[in-house]
Structures are given as structure tokens and as C-alpha cells.
C-alpha positions in Angstrom: 65.8 100.2 94.3 65.8 102.9 91.8 67.1 106.5 91.7 64.1 108.7 91.0 62.5 105.8 89.1 65.3 105.4 86.6 66.4 101.9 85.5 69.7 100.4 86.7 71.1 100.9 83.2 70.5 104.7 83.2 73.8 106.6 83.0 72.5 109.5 85.2 71.5 107.0 87.9 74.9 105.4 87.8 76.7 108.7 87.9 74.5 109.8 90.9 75.4 106.6 92.7 79.1 107.1 92.1 78.8 110.7 93.3 77.0 109.5 96.5 79.8 107.0 97.1 82.5 109.7 96.6 80.7 112.1 98.9 80.4 109.5 101.6 84.1 108.6 101.2 85.1 112.3 101.4 83.0 112.7 104.6 84.8 109.7 106.2 81.6 107.6 106.1 83.7 104.8 104.6 81.5 101.8 105.4 78.6 103.5 103.7 80.8 104.5 100.8 82.0 100.9 100.4 78.4 99.7 100.3 77.5 102.1 97.6 80.6 101.3 95.5 79.9 97.5 95.9 76.3 98.1 94.7 77.4 100.2 91.8 80.0 97.5 90.8 77.3 94.8 91.0 75.0 96.9 88.8 77.8 97.5 86.2 78.4 93.7 86.1 74.7 92.9 85.7 74.3 94.9 82.6 77.6 94.1 81.0 79.5 97.4 81.3 82.9 97.7 79.6 85.8 96.3 81.5 87.4 99.8 81.8 84.3 101.0 83.8 84.5 97.9 86.1 88.2 98.6 86.7 87.5 102.2 87.6 84.8 101.1 90.1 87.2 98.5 91.5 89.6 101.4 92.1 87.1 103.0 94.4 86.7 99.8 96.3 90.5 99.4 96.7 90.8 102.9 98.0 88.0 102.4 100.4 89.3 99.1 101.7 92.7 100.8 102.2 91.2 103.7 104.1 89.3 101.2 106.3 92.6 99.3 107.1 91.6 96.3 105.1 95.0 96.1 103.4 94.7 92.6 102.1 91.5 93.3 100.3 92.9 96.6 99.0 96.1 94.9 97.7 94.2 92.0 96.1 91.8 94.4 94.3 94.7 96.7 93.2 96.4 93.6 91.7 93.2 92.7 89.8 93.0 96.3 88.5 96.6 96.2 87.3 96.1 92.9 85.5 92.9 94.1 83.9 94.4 97.4 82.7 97.5 95.6 81.4 95.2 93.2 79.5 93.2 96.1 78.0 95.9 98.5 77.2 99.2 96.6 77.0 102.4 96.9 78.9 103.5 100.4 77.9 100.2 102.4 78.0 100.0 105.3 80.4 97.1 103.7 82.3 99.0 100.5 82.8 102.0 102.4 84.2 99.7 104.4 86.4 98.1 101.3 87.7 101.5 99.8 88.5 102.4 102.6 90.8 99.2 102.5 92.9 
């Protein structure tokens, strides 16, 4: 599938997908939001997006799993995010500390 004929690697397409997921999440259409976030993460992985982008998208997944009551999945993803952020930025970086308190 494409967004208005744009390739998967197009930044505007990815931003539109993320906005769609966020809108669905805000409208309590959580299963649909989860599907969009999972598709967006898969796309990011396919074209080799930076790890920081993958971690941000995983944050959306963790929040959505939590909202759906899937606490084990949420916790597991949150731990992955913390480990990834710590690896990228180090122990004392603001983003690492922020990830530790989620």
C-alpha cells in the first residue's frame, strides 16, 4: 500500500501514518492504532531507519499495549526501549533517565 502514491521511504508518508495512528489512539480506536503503529515500525525497519526512530515508534506500541490492558507486552517493549536508549545515549543522558521512569 502507498500513501498517495508515495514510496515507503518518503518522510511525508511516514509522518502521515504516524499521525493516523496517533489520531486513532486519541479516538480510543486502539486496535486500529496498534495496527498502524506496527505497520509503521515494520516500514522503518525495512529501510534501515535510525535506532532512535525505531525506539520512538516502539514507545507508541508500548503505550497502546498498556491502554489495551496488554501489560506484559507493554512492559517488555518498555524495557527494550530503555535498553536501546541507554545504549544510544549512555547512563546519564536525559532521554535515558526519561525512559527509566516510564
